[in-house]
mmCIF file of the C-alpha atoms, coordinates in Angstrom:
data_MODEL
# 
_entry.id   MODEL 
# 
loop_
_atom_site.group_PDB 
_atom_site.id 
_atom_site.type_symbol 
_atom_site.label_atom_id 
_atom_site.label_alt_id 
_atom_site.label_comp_id 
_atom_site.label_asym_id 
_atom_site.label_entity_id 
_atom_site.label_seq_id 
_atom_site.pdbx_PDB_ins_code 
_atom_site.Cartn_x 
_atom_site.Cartn_y 
_atom_site.Cartn_z 
_atom_site.occupancy 
_atom_site.B_iso_or_equiv 
_atom_site.pdbx_formal_charge 
_atom_site.auth_seq_id 
_atom_site.auth_comp_id 
_atom_site.auth_asym_id 
_atom_site.auth_atom_id 
_atom_site.pdbx_PDB_model_num 
ATOM 1  C CA . MET A 1 1  ? 106.136 121.125 98.653  1.00 0.00 ? 1  MET A CA 1 
ATOM 2  C CA . ILE A 1 2  ? 107.439 118.249 100.865 1.00 0.00 ? 2  ILE A CA 1 
ATOM 3  C CA . PRO A 1 3  ? 110.903 118.891 102.935 1.00 0.00 ? 3  PRO A CA 1 
ATOM 4  C CA . VAL A 1 4  ? 113.218 115.887 101.815 1.00 0.00 ? 4  VAL A CA 1 
ATOM 5  C CA . GLN A 1 5  ? 116.457 115.019 103.384 1.00 0.00 ? 5  GLN A CA 1 
ATOM 6  C CA . TYR A 1 6  ? 118.971 113.222 101.235 1.00 0.00 ? 6  TYR A CA 1 
ATOM 7  C CA . ARG A 1 7  ? 121.237 110.840 103.295 1.00 0.00 ? 7  ARG A CA 1 
ATOM 8  C CA . ASP A 1 8  ? 124.091 108.619 102.806 1.00 0.00 ? 8  ASP A CA 1 
ATOM 9  C CA . PRO A 1 9  ? 122.960 104.948 103.816 1.00 0.00 ? 9  PRO A CA 1 
ATOM 10 C CA . GLU A 1 10 ? 126.211 104.156 105.333 1.00 0.00 ? 10 GLU A CA 1 
ATOM 11 C CA . SER A 1 11 ? 127.015 106.980 107.703 1.00 0.00 ? 11 SER A CA 1 
ATOM 12 C CA . GLU A 1 12 ? 123.474 108.709 107.882 1.00 0.00 ? 12 GLU A CA 1 
ATOM 13 C CA . GLU A 1 13 ? 125.313 112.064 106.891 1.00 0.00 ? 13 GLU A CA 1 
ATOM 14 C CA . ILE A 1 14 ? 122.605 114.451 105.616 1.00 0.00 ? 14 ILE A CA 1 
ATOM 15 C CA . LEU A 1 15 ? 123.877 115.277 102.124 1.00 0.00 ? 15 LEU A CA 1 
ATOM 16 C CA . GLU A 1 16 ? 121.212 117.960 101.284 1.00 0.00 ? 16 GLU A CA 1 
ATOM 17 C CA . ARG A 1 17 ? 118.002 119.275 102.411 1.00 0.00 ? 17 ARG A CA 1 
ATOM 18 C CA . ARG A 1 18 ? 115.315 120.758 99.998  1.00 0.00 ? 18 ARG A CA 1 
ATOM 19 C CA . HIS A 1 19 ? 111.766 121.033 99.213  1.00 0.00 ? 19 HIS A CA 1 
ATOM 20 C CA . GLU A 1 20 ? 110.540 119.096 96.348  1.00 0.00 ? 20 GLU A CA 1 
ATOM 21 C CA . ALA A 1 21 ? 107.164 118.907 94.604  1.00 0.00 ? 21 ALA A CA 1 
ATOM 22 C CA . SER A 1 22 ? 106.846 115.164 95.327  1.00 0.00 ? 22 SER A CA 1 
ATOM 23 C CA . VAL A 1 23 ? 108.925 112.699 96.911  1.00 0.00 ? 23 VAL A CA 1 
ATOM 24 C CA . PRO A 1 24 ? 111.231 110.900 94.558  1.00 0.00 ? 24 PRO A CA 1 
ATOM 25 C CA . SER A 1 25 ? 110.640 107.208 93.767  1.00 0.00 ? 25 SER A CA 1 
ATOM 26 C CA . ILE A 1 26 ? 113.241 104.434 94.292  1.00 0.00 ? 26 ILE A CA 1 
ATOM 27 C CA . GLY A 1 27 ? 115.810 104.173 91.493  1.00 0.00 ? 27 GLY A CA 1 
ATOM 28 C CA . THR A 1 28 ? 115.220 107.767 90.465  1.00 0.00 ? 28 THR A CA 1 
ATOM 29 C CA . PRO A 1 29 ? 118.397 109.647 89.506  1.00 0.00 ? 29 PRO A CA 1 
ATOM 30 C CA . VAL A 1 30 ? 119.016 112.880 91.680  1.00 0.00 ? 30 VAL A CA 1 
ATOM 31 C CA . GLN A 1 31 ? 121.536 115.575 91.426  1.00 0.00 ? 31 GLN A CA 1 
ATOM 32 C CA . ILE A 1 32 ? 122.730 116.737 94.597  1.00 0.00 ? 32 ILE A CA 1 
ATOM 33 C CA . GLY A 1 33 ? 125.544 119.553 94.382  1.00 0.00 ? 33 GLY A CA 1 
ATOM 34 C CA . PHE A 1 34 ? 127.792 118.502 91.466  1.00 0.00 ? 34 PHE A CA 1 
ATOM 35 C CA . GLY A 1 35 ? 127.374 114.670 92.062  1.00 0.00 ? 35 GLY A CA 1 
ATOM 36 C CA . HIS A 1 36 ? 124.852 112.267 90.652  1.00 0.00 ? 36 HIS A CA 1 
ATOM 37 C CA . TYR A 1 37 ? 123.051 109.976 92.807  1.00 0.00 ? 37 TYR A CA 1 
ATOM 38 C CA . GLN A 1 38 ? 120.348 107.348 92.811  1.00 0.00 ? 38 GLN A CA 1 
ATOM 39 C CA . VAL A 1 39 ? 117.480 106.943 95.292  1.00 0.00 ? 39 VAL A CA 1 
ATOM 40 C CA . LEU A 1 40 ? 117.932 103.601 97.081  1.00 0.00 ? 40 LEU A CA 1 
ATOM 41 C CA . PHE A 1 41 ? 114.908 103.789 99.391  1.00 0.00 ? 41 PHE A CA 1 
ATOM 42 C CA . ARG A 1 42 ? 112.737 106.270 101.389 1.00 0.00 ? 42 ARG A CA 1 
ATOM 43 C CA . TRP A 1 43 ? 112.284 106.176 105.114 1.00 0.00 ? 43 TRP A CA 1 
ATOM 44 C CA . ARG A 1 44 ? 109.816 107.884 107.192 1.00 0.00 ? 44 ARG A CA 1 
ATOM 45 C CA . CYS A 1 45 ? 107.696 109.494 104.679 1.00 0.00 ? 45 CYS A CA 1 
ATOM 46 C CA . VAL A 1 46 ? 105.138 111.532 106.385 1.00 0.00 ? 46 VAL A CA 1 
ATOM 47 C CA . PRO A 1 47 ? 103.345 114.722 105.181 1.00 0.00 ? 47 PRO A CA 1 
ATOM 48 C CA . THR A 1 48 ? 105.744 116.855 106.934 1.00 0.00 ? 48 THR A CA 1 
ATOM 49 C CA . CYS A 1 49 ? 109.132 115.281 106.053 1.00 0.00 ? 49 CYS A CA 1 
ATOM 50 C CA . CYS A 1 50 ? 110.777 112.534 104.034 1.00 0.00 ? 50 CYS A CA 1 
ATOM 51 C CA . ILE A 1 51 ? 114.197 110.933 104.477 1.00 0.00 ? 51 ILE A CA 1 
ATOM 52 C CA . VAL A 1 52 ? 115.592 109.431 101.224 1.00 0.00 ? 52 VAL A CA 1 
ATOM 53 C CA . TYR A 1 53 ? 118.751 107.309 101.143 1.00 0.00 ? 53 TYR A CA 1 
ATOM 54 C CA . VAL A 1 54 ? 121.021 107.759 97.982  1.00 0.00 ? 54 VAL A CA 1 
ATOM 55 C CA . ARG A 1 55 ? 124.025 106.367 96.631  1.00 0.00 ? 55 ARG A CA 1 
ATOM 56 C CA . ARG A 1 56 ? 126.605 108.129 94.357  1.00 0.00 ? 56 ARG A CA 1 
ATOM 57 C CA . VAL A 1 57 ? 126.503 106.915 90.878  1.00 0.00 ? 57 VAL A CA 1 
ATOM 58 C CA . PRO A 1 58 ? 129.832 106.342 89.312  1.00 0.00 ? 58 PRO A CA 1 
ATOM 59 C CA . ARG A 1 59 ? 130.728 108.652 86.541  1.00 0.00 ? 59 ARG A CA 1 
ATOM 60 C CA . GLU A 1 60 ? 131.210 107.138 83.103  1.00 0.00 ? 60 GLU A CA 1 
ATOM 61 C CA . VAL A 1 61 ? 134.763 107.529 81.877  1.00 0.00 ? 61 VAL A CA 1 
ATOM 62 C CA . PRO A 1 62 ? 135.047 108.174 78.032  1.00 0.00 ? 62 PRO A CA 1 
ATOM 63 C CA . ALA A 1 63 ? 137.196 105.430 76.391  1.00 0.00 ? 63 ALA A CA 1 
ATOM 64 C CA . ALA A 1 64 ? 139.645 108.029 74.972  1.00 0.00 ? 64 ALA A CA 1 
ATOM 65 C CA . ALA A 1 65 ? 140.523 109.201 78.622  1.00 0.00 ? 65 ALA A CA 1 
ATOM 66 C CA . SER A 1 66 ? 140.848 105.732 80.076  1.00 0.00 ? 66 SER A CA 1 
ATOM 67 C CA . ALA A 1 67 ? 143.149 104.708 77.071  1.00 0.00 ? 67 ALA A CA 1 
ATOM 68 C CA . ALA A 1 68 ? 145.541 107.622 77.579  1.00 0.00 ? 68 ALA A CA 1 
# 
């Protein structure tokens, strides 16, 4: 298990820390809390830790909800 820090690329805020079986690849969708994110890039991947920068993926709004 590899310790992974998920961070916001603009503010450097740590969104979540957890252990993963493998480091997520670029473009992979990741769920952090109740939000959906996409991996932008990885930084400082060493055997003991990996920093992964993610961006929030906009939620899809159903057509019926946007028309109301």
